[in-house]
Each structure stands twice: as C-alpha cells, then as structure tokens.
N, C-alpha and C positions, 0 to 999 in steps of 0.2 A: 358333386352335382352341380353344386355352383362353380366350379373350375368348367367345366361341360356347358352349363348355359352361358360363361360368358364366352369362350371359345364360339358358340354358336351365335354367338350376337344376340342373344334375350336375355332382356333388361327386365322387363314385363311382359305383360299380355298383349299389348299393342304391337310390341316387336315380336313377341312370339307369333303373332298371328301375320304380320310381316312376313318371316322367316317362313312361314309354312305355306303361304302359296309362292314362293322360292320353290321350296321343297317338292309343291305338283308339278310346277314346270321343271323342276329337274326330272322327274320321273319320265314325265311326255319327250324331253329331250333324249334320255335315253331309249326310249323304245324308238322313236323317229329314227336312227341310222342302223337299226337292225331289220330297217323293210328293203324288201327287195327291189322297189320302185322308184324310182325319182319322186312319183307324186305324190306317191305314200310319204316320202323322206318329208318331202313339203308339207303335206296336209297338217302330219300329226304335230311339226315345227308352227306351225302355224297356234295353235293352242297352245304349246310352251311359250312363242311369244308374247300372245297376250296376257299371259299371267305374269309376264318377267314387266311388262309394261306396267300393269297395276303395282307389282312389287317393286323396283327401281322409282315408280313414281310415289311412294309411301315413304321407300328412305330419305333420309337427310340429304342433298346435295346431290342428286342424279337423277336428275333431269336428262342430262345426254344418255344415258344410260336408259331411261324411259321414251323418249322420245327416237331413240336407233332401235329400239325393240318395236315400238308402233310400226314405223318405218319395216321393219323386217314382216311383221305381219301381214301388212299390203303386200308388201316383195311374193310371202309364202300365197298369196291369192292367184296374184299373176303367173309365176311360174308353174304351182299348180296347172293353170289353163292350157299350157305350151301347146297342147294337142289341138288349139283353136286359134283361127287365126292370126287375131288382135293380141293374143298372148306367146307367138314366136318369135317376134322380132326379138332380136339381140341388142336391141337398144332401151329395150329394159334394164340389163346390167350397167347403161352407160347413166340409163335416169336413176337409179336407186344409189349408184356410188355419189352421183351430183348428190342429191339430196341428201344423203349421209352426211357429205360435207358441210353442206348448207346446216343442218340439223347441229353439226358441231358449232360449228359459229355461232350461230343462234344460240345456244346453250352452254359455252365455253365457259370453262370454270378454272381451267388450267392445261398444262401438259397434256396430264394422263388421258384428258377427254381423245386425243390422237389415239390409243389404242385403239378401243373398240369398235372407234368408225373405218381404220384399217381392217378389225375386222369384220366388218358389215361389205366392206369392198370386194374383200375374200370371198364371203361366203354368196353376195350376188352375181360374181365370176361362178362360180361352183353349179349354185340353184339354177343359175339359166344355161346349163351343161343336160344332156338328155340322160347321158351314162351315170347310173348309183355310183359306179369304182370310181370315179372321175371327182365326182361329186363329194365324195368321201375323202378324197386326197387332198382336193383344196380349200377343201373345208377345216382338213387339221389345224391348221397354223393360227385359225383365227381364234382359236381356245387360249393359246399363252397370254396373246395380247389383251382378250377380255379378264382372265382370272385376276392379271395384277389388277385392272378398273375397278372387278369385282371386289375386290380387298380391301381397295385402297376406300372403297362406297359405304364399306361395314356390311356387302352382298356376301354371305357366307352360303347361304346357297347358291348363287350366281358362281361363287368360284369352285363349290363342290361338283356344281352341275356340269364345269368348262372341266374338270380334271375327270369327270366320268362320260364326259363326252367324248376327250381324248383315246380312253380306252374304250369305247364303245366304237369307235369310229374303227380305231385299228384291232378290235376282235373283229369287228363285219369284213376288213378287207382281210383278214386269216380266214376269215371262215367264208368268205363269198366271194373275194376276187384272187386272191391266191389258186385257190385249185383251176381257176379259169385260165390263168396264165401257164399254168405247167401243161394244160389239155391243149392249148396253142400256140 
C-alpha cells in the first residue's frame, strides 16, 4: 500500500487532497472527448481546466501548469461561443497562443515549461476548429508534451489524465470518425 501511495505522489493528507482534485479533473477530461460536438467537448474541458488550475497551484513549483490551465479555462469559454459573432474570429487562436508564450515567460522555471506551452498552442488551434474529428486529431499530440511536464512536477493525476485522454481521443476517433470516413 505504501508503494502505491508513493507512486500516486500521496505522502500526507494535503498531497492526497491535491491529487484528488487532479483525479476529478481527469474524469472530466475523459468524458469531454466522448462528446459528439465541439461545443460540448470544450464545455466539459472548461470544468477540467478549472480543477487542474487549482491542482497545479497547490503543487510545488508548478505555476506554469496552473497559469496555462487558467488560460485554457478562459479559452474554453471563448471557443464554446464560436456560434456568436465575438467568438468566431480565428484571431482567438493567435491570442491564446501569444498569451501562452507570455505565461511561460512569466512563470519560467526551466526548459520543461516549453512542453505544456506547445501543448496549449496545439489545443488552441484544435479548439478553434468546428469539426469535432479535427479537434481530436490536432489535440492528440498535446498529451505527450503534458505527460513529461506532469511527471516532472509530481502531478500523477495530470500524467494519468493525459494517458487516458490519448486513449479517449483514439477511441472516439475509432468510434465516431472512422465510420464517417468509410461512408464518404
């Protein structure tokens, strides 16, 4: 049991609470990519990003992850409103990409901070797209970048999330996207 707690980065009640917040975010992230529309994917991700913001803020030396997840939560609000005039602009992709770079410059702790920033830029591009299959395809490479960052910061919940997100995206591609390709 002690080895399992060590693997999960749970050393006391505080660390258990921090990881629990991350695992709640994990569940939401998994559910998100199973949605059939871009808007639903993004709204569920909003909840996940909010919990991950709290999770990373409570971890030692993970302010880049916290700030990038806060930016991602705001990004979710914008991209969930792509049906409105103010949310349609592709300039949002550029804006969130620039803000992600600025956030990393502000919270810089080392080269590893570049990885989640690149992941944020990929998902900014993906979520700016209307087609759910393309959202999944472009989002997929973000996960390996975040896995490395999560492991380096002690976010086992974050690392597990990205593994499961990759599995979820791939299963949704098989379940939802491949049948459409075969028909058309």
